[in-house]
Residue frames relative to the residue before (quaternion, step in Angstrom):
aa qw qx qy qz dx dy dz
M 1.0000 0.0000 0.0000 0.0000 0.00 0.00 0.00
S 0.3237 -0.7701 0.5188 0.1816 3.56 -0.70 1.04
T 0.6785 -0.4884 0.3700 0.4053 3.52 -1.33 0.31
S 0.6758 0.5208 -0.3104 0.4191 3.58 1.00 -0.72
S 0.6041 0.5466 -0.3723 0.4446 3.63 1.19 -0.27
A 0.2534 0.8397 -0.4318 0.2105 3.52 0.55 1.18
V 0.5303 0.6035 -0.4422 0.3987 3.61 1.05 0.56
L 0.2993 -0.7669 0.5423 0.1680 3.55 -0.55 1.17
S 0.1588 0.7638 -0.6112 0.1332 3.56 -0.86 0.95
P 0.6567 -0.5087 0.3542 0.4295 3.60 -1.14 0.35
S 0.6501 0.5145 -0.3344 0.4482 3.59 0.98 -0.76
F 0.6013 0.5531 -0.3594 0.4510 3.57 1.12 -0.69
F 0.6904 0.4768 -0.2879 0.4617 3.56 0.88 -0.94
R 0.6049 0.5390 -0.3654 0.4583 3.60 1.07 -0.61
S 0.6734 0.4913 -0.2998 0.4639 3.54 0.95 -0.86
A 0.6287 0.5297 -0.3337 0.4613 3.58 1.19 -0.48
G 0.5263 -0.6757 0.3867 0.3419 3.57 1.30 -0.06
A 0.5568 0.5938 -0.4051 0.4163 3.60 1.22 0.13
A 0.7004 -0.4120 0.3430 0.4712 3.55 -1.29 0.01
R 0.6119 -0.6009 0.3701 0.3571 3.56 -1.08 0.69
W 0.8157 0.2978 -0.1254 0.4797 3.55 0.89 -0.90
L 0.5944 0.6424 -0.3718 0.3096 3.60 1.00 -0.72
P 0.6929 0.4606 -0.3219 0.4518 3.68 0.70 -0.86
L 0.6556 0.5118 -0.3197 0.4539 3.58 0.98 -0.81
A 0.6543 0.5026 -0.3087 0.4733 3.58 1.00 -0.83
L 0.6583 0.5067 -0.3075 0.4641 3.57 0.96 -0.86
F 0.6492 0.5159 -0.3143 0.4622 3.56 0.97 -0.86
S 0.6507 0.5200 -0.3147 0.4551 3.60 0.96 -0.87
A 0.6571 0.4991 -0.3083 0.4734 3.58 0.97 -0.85
L 0.6482 0.5216 -0.3144 0.4571 3.58 1.01 -0.82
V 0.6053 0.5589 -0.3465 0.4485 3.58 1.03 -0.76
L 0.6908 0.4691 -0.2762 0.4759 3.59 0.84 -0.99
L 0.6403 0.5459 -0.3165 0.4380 3.56 0.99 -0.90
W 0.7444 0.4146 -0.2325 0.4691 3.57 0.76 -1.01
A 0.5987 0.5543 -0.3733 0.4415 3.60 1.08 -0.58
Y 0.7117 0.4441 -0.2682 0.4736 3.59 0.85 -0.92
N 0.5456 0.6355 -0.4030 0.3690 3.58 1.15 -0.45
Y 0.5886 0.5658 -0.3811 0.4338 3.63 1.10 -0.56
V 0.6506 0.4936 -0.3088 0.4876 3.59 1.01 -0.78
V 0.6528 0.5240 -0.3097 0.4510 3.58 0.93 -0.93
M 0.6849 0.4786 -0.2958 0.4629 3.58 0.86 -0.91
K 0.6304 0.5297 -0.3403 0.4542 3.59 0.96 -0.79
Q 0.6829 0.4859 -0.2902 0.4619 3.58 0.95 -0.84
T 0.7102 0.4596 -0.2758 0.4565 3.60 0.84 -0.94
L 0.5854 0.5761 -0.3767 0.4282 3.60 1.14 -0.44
Q 0.5743 0.5890 -0.3845 0.4189 3.59 1.22 -0.30
A 0.7071 0.4863 -0.2521 0.4473 3.59 1.21 -0.48
T 0.7987 0.1438 -0.0807 0.5786 3.59 1.21 -0.08
T 0.6237 -0.5298 0.4018 0.4110 3.56 -1.29 0.04
P 0.6468 -0.5452 0.3512 0.4014 3.63 -1.10 0.51
I 0.6777 0.4892 -0.3054 0.4563 3.60 0.88 -0.87
T 0.6167 0.5316 -0.3413 0.4697 3.59 1.03 -0.76
H 0.6477 0.5242 -0.2961 0.4669 3.56 0.93 -0.97
L 0.6739 0.5122 -0.2896 0.4469 3.55 0.88 -0.97
I 0.6796 0.4801 -0.2979 0.4679 3.60 0.85 -0.93
L 0.6518 0.5319 -0.3215 0.4346 3.59 0.92 -0.89
R 0.7407 0.4183 -0.2640 0.4546 3.58 0.68 -1.02
T 0.6284 0.5226 -0.3474 0.4596 3.60 1.07 -0.62
A 0.6415 0.5098 -0.3171 0.4775 3.58 1.04 -0.80
L 0.6263 0.5345 -0.3339 0.4588 3.59 1.01 -0.77
G 0.6641 0.5065 -0.2997 0.4611 3.57 0.94 -0.89
S 0.6707 0.5014 -0.2961 0.4595 3.57 0.92 -0.92
L 0.6641 0.4998 -0.3012 0.4673 3.59 0.91 -0.91
T 0.6321 0.5354 -0.3332 0.4503 3.59 1.00 -0.77
L 0.6783 0.4953 -0.2965 0.4546 3.58 0.86 -0.94
F 0.6792 0.4608 -0.2971 0.4880 3.60 0.93 -0.82
G 0.6065 0.5525 -0.3530 0.4498 3.61 1.10 -0.63
V 0.6598 0.4866 -0.2972 0.4895 3.55 0.98 -0.87
L 0.6213 0.5509 -0.3344 0.4457 3.57 1.01 -0.82
L 0.6933 0.4599 -0.2693 0.4850 3.59 0.91 -0.92
A 0.6539 0.5331 -0.3177 0.4327 3.59 0.95 -0.88
R 0.7166 0.4268 -0.2492 0.4921 3.56 1.07 -0.67
G 0.4730 -0.7168 0.4124 0.3038 3.56 1.29 0.11
R 0.3821 0.7283 -0.4838 0.2993 3.55 1.15 0.55
A 0.6284 -0.5397 0.4026 0.3896 3.56 -1.23 0.49
I 0.3135 -0.7736 0.5258 0.1636 3.57 -0.86 0.99
R 0.5007 0.6494 -0.4296 0.3782 3.58 1.22 -0.31
P 0.4936 -0.7013 0.4189 0.2984 3.61 -0.75 0.99
Q 0.2218 -0.7390 0.6222 0.1326 3.53 -1.17 0.75
R 0.8414 0.0262 -0.0411 0.5382 3.57 -0.97 0.88
L 0.0139 -0.8690 0.4944 -0.0153 3.53 0.86 1.06
A 0.6411 0.5321 -0.3350 0.4400 3.60 0.96 -0.81
Q 0.6796 0.4694 -0.2912 0.4828 3.58 0.96 -0.85
A 0.6164 0.5317 -0.3428 0.4688 3.59 1.06 -0.71
A 0.6335 0.5284 -0.3284 0.4600 3.59 1.05 -0.76
Q 0.6384 0.5264 -0.3293 0.4548 3.60 0.96 -0.82
V 0.6851 0.4715 -0.2786 0.4804 3.57 0.91 -0.94
G 0.6620 0.5279 -0.3099 0.4326 3.58 0.93 -0.89
L 0.6810 0.4803 -0.2926 0.4690 3.58 0.94 -0.85
S 0.7048 0.4551 -0.2798 0.4667 3.59 0.96 -0.78
T 0.7735 0.3667 -0.1898 0.4808 3.58 0.84 -0.97
T 0.7558 0.3935 -0.2326 0.4688 3.59 0.56 -1.13
F 0.7528 0.3854 -0.2264 0.4832 3.61 0.89 -0.84
L 0.7915 0.3582 -0.2049 0.4509 3.59 0.34 -1.23
Y 0.6479 0.5023 -0.3233 0.4726 3.60 0.95 -0.81
S 0.6885 0.4891 -0.2905 0.4499 3.58 0.82 -1.01
L 0.6423 0.5164 -0.3233 0.4649 3.59 0.98 -0.80
S 0.6780 0.5055 -0.2947 0.4448 3.58 0.88 -0.96
I 0.7080 0.4595 -0.2849 0.4543 3.59 0.82 -0.93
T 0.6106 0.5448 -0.3578 0.4498 3.59 1.07 -0.65
L 0.6886 0.4650 -0.2839 0.4784 3.58 0.85 -0.94
A 0.6203 0.5443 -0.3447 0.4473 3.60 1.08 -0.68
L 0.7008 0.4804 -0.2726 0.4514 3.58 0.97 -0.84
V 0.5147 0.6484 -0.4270 0.3636 3.60 1.17 -0.39
A 0.8186 0.1875 -0.0703 0.5384 3.58 0.82 -0.99
G 0.6768 0.5001 -0.2918 0.4545 3.59 1.21 -0.33
A 0.5639 -0.5892 0.4577 0.3540 3.56 -1.23 0.50
A 0.5707 -0.6332 0.4027 0.3334 3.56 -1.00 0.85
G 0.6758 0.5012 -0.3042 0.4467 3.60 0.89 -0.89
R 0.6699 0.4874 -0.2960 0.4753 3.57 0.89 -0.93
T 0.6296 0.5379 -0.3339 0.4503 3.57 0.99 -0.83
S 0.6557 0.5177 -0.3219 0.4455 3.59 0.91 -0.86
V 0.6346 0.5244 -0.3327 0.4600 3.59 1.01 -0.78
L 0.7006 0.4708 -0.2742 0.4608 3.56 0.90 -0.93
V 0.6078 0.5289 -0.3569 0.4727 3.59 1.05 -0.66
F 0.7270 0.4329 -0.2476 0.4720 3.57 0.99 -0.78
T 0.3157 0.6236 -0.5909 0.4029 3.46 1.01 1.03
M 0.3481 0.7830 -0.4463 0.2579 3.55 1.39 -0.09
P 0.6713 0.5014 -0.3436 0.4241 3.69 0.77 -0.80
F 0.6188 0.5270 -0.3590 0.4589 3.60 1.05 -0.61
W 0.6426 0.4951 -0.3198 0.4895 3.57 1.05 -0.76
V 0.6242 0.5418 -0.3426 0.4466 3.59 1.02 -0.77
A 0.6344 0.5341 -0.3341 0.4480 3.59 0.97 -0.84
L 0.6763 0.4791 -0.2886 0.4794 3.57 1.00 -0.83
L 0.7095 0.4640 -0.2677 0.4579 3.58 0.83 -0.99
S 0.6178 0.5490 -0.3480 0.4425 3.60 1.08 -0.67
R 0.6067 0.5454 -0.3519 0.4590 3.55 1.12 -0.65
W 0.7178 0.4493 -0.2408 0.4742 3.56 1.00 -0.85
L 0.8034 0.3337 -0.1529 0.4688 3.58 0.77 -1.05
L 0.7829 0.3030 -0.1580 0.5199 3.61 1.13 -0.60
A 0.3837 -0.7451 0.4579 0.2964 3.58 1.32 -0.08
E 0.3262 0.7107 -0.5453 0.3020 3.59 1.04 0.76
P 0.5527 -0.6495 0.3999 0.3358 3.62 -0.95 0.80
F 0.1997 -0.7414 0.6291 0.1208 3.56 -1.17 0.70
T 0.1657 -0.8610 0.4785 0.0473 3.52 0.11 1.39
R 0.6875 -0.4436 0.3708 0.4394 3.53 -1.35 0.09
R 0.6456 0.5134 -0.3260 0.4619 3.59 0.99 -0.81
A 0.6195 0.5312 -0.3426 0.4656 3.58 1.06 -0.69
R 0.6442 0.5083 -0.3268 0.4689 3.59 1.02 -0.74
Q 0.6362 0.5134 -0.3260 0.4747 3.58 1.04 -0.74
A 0.6338 0.5279 -0.3194 0.4664 3.56 1.04 -0.81
L 0.6420 0.5259 -0.3152 0.4604 3.55 1.00 -0.84
A 0.6472 0.5178 -0.3175 0.4607 3.59 0.99 -0.82
A 0.6590 0.4945 -0.3090 0.4751 3.59 0.95 -0.87
G 0.6584 0.5146 -0.3081 0.4547 3.56 0.97 -0.85
F 0.6463 0.5155 -0.3196 0.4630 3.58 1.01 -0.79
A 0.6386 0.5154 -0.3277 0.4682 3.58 0.99 -0.81
G 0.6435 0.5190 -0.3157 0.4657 3.56 1.02 -0.80
L 0.6283 0.5431 -0.3248 0.4527 3.55 1.02 -0.79
M 0.6472 0.5272 -0.3225 0.4463 3.54 0.96 -0.85
L 0.6524 0.5012 -0.3198 0.4700 3.58 1.04 -0.72
I 0.6692 0.4931 -0.3033 0.4659 3.58 1.01 -0.77
V 0.7225 0.4364 -0.2466 0.4761 3.57 0.82 -1.01
A 0.0740 -0.8410 0.5281 0.0912 3.60 1.09 -0.80
P 0.0301 -0.8495 0.5266 0.0112 3.61 0.57 1.11
W 0.5973 0.5666 -0.3712 0.4295 3.61 1.21 -0.28
Q 0.6813 0.4121 -0.2865 0.5329 3.60 1.29 -0.14
L 0.0168 0.8387 -0.5411 0.0598 3.55 0.35 1.24
H 0.2096 0.7880 -0.5453 0.1942 3.55 0.10 1.32
G 0.7208 -0.4552 0.2537 0.4571 3.59 1.06 0.67
G 0.6661 0.5207 -0.3081 0.4362 3.59 1.24 -0.17
V 0.4824 0.6956 -0.4231 0.3230 3.58 1.24 0.03
L 0.6224 0.5904 -0.3506 0.3756 3.60 0.92 -0.85
P 0.6601 0.4918 -0.3419 0.4534 3.66 0.82 -0.79
M 0.6581 0.5098 -0.3147 0.4560 3.58 1.02 -0.76
L 0.6504 0.4983 -0.3168 0.4778 3.57 1.02 -0.77
L 0.6176 0.5313 -0.3371 0.4718 3.58 1.10 -0.67
A 0.6330 0.5295 -0.3284 0.4595 3.58 1.06 -0.73
V 0.6391 0.5024 -0.3204 0.4863 3.59 1.01 -0.80
L 0.6396 0.5213 -0.3182 0.4668 3.56 1.00 -0.83
A 0.6122 0.5380 -0.3418 0.4680 3.58 1.05 -0.73
G 0.6370 0.5293 -0.3219 0.4588 3.58 1.01 -0.79
F 0.6422 0.5201 -0.3220 0.4620 3.56 1.02 -0.79
F 0.6877 0.4790 -0.2973 0.4574 3.59 0.85 -0.91
W 0.6206 0.5168 -0.3485 0.4756 3.59 1.06 -0.68
A 0.6375 0.5250 -0.3253 0.4606 3.58 0.97 -0.84
L 0.6519 0.5152 -0.3148 0.4588 3.56 0.92 -0.91
G 0.6656 0.5009 -0.3039 0.4623 3.58 0.93 -0.88
S 0.6504 0.5185 -0.3180 0.4550 3.59 1.01 -0.79
V 0.6703 0.4844 -0.3022 0.4741 3.58 0.92 -0.87
L 0.6479 0.5019 -0.3201 0.4752 3.60 0.98 -0.78
S 0.6286 0.5204 -0.3307 0.4740 3.59 1.07 -0.72
K 0.6374 0.5228 -0.3215 0.4659 3.56 0.98 -0.86
R 0.6588 0.5018 -0.3123 0.4654 3.58 0.95 -0.83
A 0.6556 0.5214 -0.3113 0.4487 3.59 1.05 -0.76
T 0.7244 0.4398 -0.2471 0.4699 3.58 1.08 -0.70
R 0.4881 0.7010 -0.4280 0.2953 3.61 1.19 -0.27
D 0.6964 0.4974 -0.2812 0.4342 3.56 1.01 -0.80
G 0.4295 -0.7129 0.4570 0.3137 3.61 1.23 -0.26
G 0.7322 0.4575 -0.3059 0.4011 3.52 -1.35 0.02
M 0.5633 0.5982 -0.3883 0.4172 3.58 1.22 0.35
D 0.3710 -0.6980 0.5691 0.2264 3.57 -1.00 0.85
S 0.3581 -0.7753 0.4791 0.2026 3.59 -0.30 1.24
L 0.6440 0.5281 -0.3269 0.4467 3.58 1.01 -0.77
N 0.6487 0.5060 -0.3066 0.4786 3.57 0.96 -0.88
F 0.6598 0.5150 -0.2979 0.4590 3.57 0.92 -0.94
S 0.6654 0.5134 -0.2979 0.4528 3.58 0.95 -0.92
A 0.6575 0.5190 -0.3143 0.4467 3.57 0.93 -0.91
W 0.7111 0.4592 -0.2763 0.4550 3.58 0.84 -0.92
Q 0.6388 0.4995 -0.3572 0.4635 3.61 0.97 -0.66
A 0.6303 0.5294 -0.3375 0.4568 3.59 1.07 -0.67
L 0.6613 0.4994 -0.3073 0.4678 3.59 0.97 -0.84
I 0.6549 0.5038 -0.3115 0.4692 3.59 0.95 -0.86
G 0.6637 0.4990 -0.3037 0.4671 3.59 1.02 -0.75
L 0.6211 0.5444 -0.3367 0.4521 3.57 1.19 -0.52
L 0.6017 0.6284 -0.3598 0.3372 3.59 0.97 -0.84
P 0.6790 0.4708 -0.3322 0.4549 3.69 0.79 -0.78
L 0.5846 0.5935 -0.3742 0.4073 3.59 1.16 -0.51
L 0.5730 0.6011 -0.3836 0.4040 3.56 1.16 -0.51
A 0.5795 0.5721 -0.3726 0.4450 3.58 1.21 -0.44
L 0.6696 0.4826 -0.2906 0.4840 3.58 1.25 -0.42
W 0.3313 0.7913 -0.4649 0.2189 3.59 1.31 0.05
P 0.6321 0.5439 -0.3667 0.4125 3.68 0.89 -0.72
W 0.6973 0.4524 -0.2750 0.4832 3.62 1.16 -0.48
A 0.5306 0.6044 -0.4149 0.4255 3.58 1.30 0.08
D 0.1101 -0.7876 0.6049 0.0412 3.58 -1.18 0.57
F 0.0620 -0.8436 0.5334 -0.0020 3.56 0.33 1.28
A 0.6087 0.5965 -0.3535 0.3856 3.59 1.12 -0.57
H 0.7760 0.3463 -0.1759 0.4970 3.60 1.09 -0.61
I 0.2678 0.7444 -0.5529 0.2616 3.57 1.07 0.69
R 0.3196 -0.7302 0.5703 0.1985 3.60 -0.92 0.89
W 0.1812 -0.8424 0.5030 0.0683 3.53 0.16 1.38
S 0.1568 0.7452 -0.6389 0.1091 3.54 -1.12 0.77
V 0.6545 -0.4908 0.3810 0.4308 3.56 -1.25 0.26
G 0.6506 0.5291 -0.3148 0.4445 3.57 0.97 -0.85
F 0.6467 0.5151 -0.3200 0.4627 3.56 1.02 -0.82
V 0.6601 0.5062 -0.3119 0.4591 3.61 0.89 -0.91
L 0.6739 0.4832 -0.2998 0.4717 3.58 0.87 -0.92
G 0.6428 0.5313 -0.3178 0.4511 3.57 1.03 -0.79
M 0.6690 0.4860 -0.3012 0.4749 3.58 0.97 -0.84
L 0.6240 0.5154 -0.3426 0.4771 3.60 1.04 -0.68
Y 0.6312 0.5266 -0.3245 0.4680 3.56 1.04 -0.79
A 0.7235 0.4471 -0.2545 0.4603 3.59 0.77 -1.06
G 0.7401 0.4435 -0.2406 0.4447 3.59 0.92 -0.89
I 0.7671 0.3548 -0.1891 0.4999 3.57 0.89 -0.94
L 0.7522 0.3964 -0.2355 0.4707 3.58 0.61 -1.11
S 0.7519 0.4071 -0.2372 0.4611 3.58 0.64 -1.10
S 0.7477 0.4141 -0.2373 0.4616 3.59 0.79 -1.00
A 0.7791 0.3593 -0.1997 0.4733 3.60 0.62 -1.11
V 0.7314 0.4080 -0.2408 0.4905 3.58 0.62 -1.12
G 0.6525 0.5272 -0.3140 0.4446 3.57 0.96 -0.86
W 0.6620 0.5007 -0.3144 0.4607 3.58 0.95 -0.83
L 0.6310 0.5266 -0.3360 0.4600 3.61 0.98 -0.80
A 0.6549 0.5037 -0.3100 0.4704 3.57 0.98 -0.85
W 0.6477 0.5246 -0.3103 0.4571 3.58 0.97 -0.88
L 0.6696 0.4938 -0.2971 0.4685 3.56 0.95 -0.90
W 0.6178 0.5422 -0.3353 0.4604 3.58 1.06 -0.77
L 0.6800 0.4740 -0.2837 0.4821 3.57 0.97 -0.87
L 0.6247 0.5511 -0.3383 0.4378 3.60 1.03 -0.77
K 0.6304 0.5419 -0.3341 0.4442 3.59 1.10 -0.66
R 0.7608 0.3956 -0.1828 0.4809 3.58 1.17 -0.57
L 0.7685 0.2744 -0.1497 0.5583 3.58 1.25 -0.28
P 0.5831 -0.5448 0.4501 0.4007 3.60 -1.19 0.42
A 0.5771 -0.6171 0.4070 0.3471 3.58 -0.98 0.83
S 0.6734 0.4982 -0.3056 0.4526 3.59 0.93 -0.85
T 0.6176 0.5480 -0.3386 0.4512 3.60 1.04 -0.77
L 0.7010 0.4726 -0.2695 0.4611 3.56 0.78 -1.02
S 0.6949 0.4920 -0.2921 0.4356 3.57 0.85 -0.94
F 0.6611 0.4959 -0.3321 0.4547 3.62 0.94 -0.72
N 0.6586 0.4919 -0.3171 0.4730 3.60 1.04 -0.68
A 0.5953 0.5714 -0.3596 0.4356 3.58 1.19 -0.49
L 0.5111 0.6682 -0.4168 0.3445 3.61 1.22 -0.15
V 0.4784 0.6174 -0.4647 0.4172 3.57 1.24 0.14
I 0.5316 0.6564 -0.3958 0.3603 3.60 1.21 -0.46
P 0.7061 0.4380 -0.3132 0.4599 3.69 0.70 -0.85
V 0.5656 0.5747 -0.3975 0.4381 3.60 1.12 -0.50
L 0.6851 0.4590 -0.2732 0.4952 3.56 0.91 -0.93
A 0.6464 0.5349 -0.3276 0.4345 3.58 0.97 -0.84
V 0.6272 0.5240 -0.3351 0.4688 3.60 1.01 -0.77
A 0.6657 0.4955 -0.3026 0.4688 3.59 0.93 -0.91
M 0.6641 0.5010 -0.3049 0.4638 3.60 0.94 -0.86
A 0.6644 0.4992 -0.3046 0.4654 3.59 0.95 -0.86
A 0.6361 0.5264 -0.3289 0.4584 3.58 1.05 -0.73
S 0.7221 0.4525 -0.2565 0.4561 3.58 0.88 -0.94
Q 0.7736 0.3672 -0.1933 0.4789 3.62 0.97 -0.81
L 0.7851 0.3046 -0.1551 0.5165 3.57 1.05 -0.73
G 0.4346 -0.7172 0.4454 0.3137 3.57 1.26 -0.18
E 0.4419 0.6932 -0.4515 0.3470 3.59 1.21 0.51
W 0.0107 0.8212 -0.5677 0.0564 3.57 0.12 1.30
P 0.4079 -0.7249 0.4930 0.2551 3.63 -0.73 0.99
V 0.4463 -0.6683 0.5232 0.2837 3.56 -1.15 0.67
S 0.7230 -0.4712 0.2854 0.4169 3.58 -1.28 0.35
R 0.6375 0.5295 -0.3384 0.4457 3.60 0.98 -0.80
E 0.6628 0.4962 -0.3030 0.4720 3.56 0.99 -0.84
L 0.6238 0.5306 -0.3399 0.4623 3.58 1.04 -0.72
A 0.6356 0.5182 -0.3293 0.4681 3.58 1.01 -0.81
G 0.6449 0.5155 -0.3162 0.4672 3.56 1.00 -0.80
M 0.6440 0.5175 -0.3196 0.4641 3.58 0.98 -0.81
L 0.6354 0.5249 -0.3288 0.4612 3.58 1.05 -0.75
L 0.6464 0.5052 -0.3238 0.4713 3.59 1.03 -0.73
V 0.6168 0.5114 -0.3430 0.4904 3.57 1.04 -0.74
G 0.6408 0.5247 -0.3169 0.4622 3.58 1.01 -0.81
A 0.6187 0.5369 -0.3421 0.4603 3.58 1.05 -0.74
G 0.6280 0.5284 -0.3274 0.4682 3.54 1.06 -0.75
I 0.6296 0.5328 -0.3282 0.4605 3.56 1.04 -0.78
V 0.6530 0.5124 -0.3150 0.4603 3.58 0.95 -0.90
L 0.6351 0.5349 -0.3275 0.4509 3.58 0.97 -0.84
I 0.7227 0.4400 -0.2607 0.4649 3.56 0.82 -0.95
A 0.6685 0.5185 -0.3035 0.4383 3.59 1.16 -0.55
R 0.5777 0.5981 -0.3892 0.3963 3.60 1.16 -0.46
R 0.4603 -0.6828 0.4982 0.2716 3.52 -1.01 0.84
């Protein structure tokens, strides 16, 4: 399957040999789950410090994965520990750190758009790490996406708001790297996805402990909304979402899955506008349209 075959449809999933409805249903649920997570994280970050938030939700995700692993009686001994470490450091640690800091000062909708430059990074990294083709259309898509990014980030307007946007782009890169490394780890088969997910989450949590001095658990502003939000971000989005993503990665090309996931920032922008009042300005909308043009280019057969 080439990078340009990036339109998810029931016939595509049938040709992939999976159930007719299950991958599409799972992908649709994951889109909604991750899109709303930007709103949830933005809201819950108001009740605590970024590092506290990061450690809490990462620990929740790791504990959930190991709990499921034990409950199902699966082997707890790590499989492919070196590869799990690579994924854990890139996805659980670096991606999570970057997106948390980006959301502190950045708008949730804009952050989601910038994080979802991830498919462009996947196209580049897949060429290097997975030997997937990087076509002329992919290069055109990359150019359109880069132009859109420049309009959104607006580096010529240095008023203190650039750093959160650059952190969001960096988060997209680390997520892309983790996805491509995960795809490479699953290509050989015989890997327990649950075991792999649990260990990469634990390994990604360990470097966060070095940030413990900057955490402030004593002054968390506890509320029902905060608890539910942290359970959503830590268990549903981080643990369950990652398992679903890894399951889909085993059955689809990394570039195909990541480009179709770009519907997530569209929903996230709409959700952030309606719930947080974060309406994008005209320049940002133009940039989003250019990123969308890149998506259309890469999705055409």
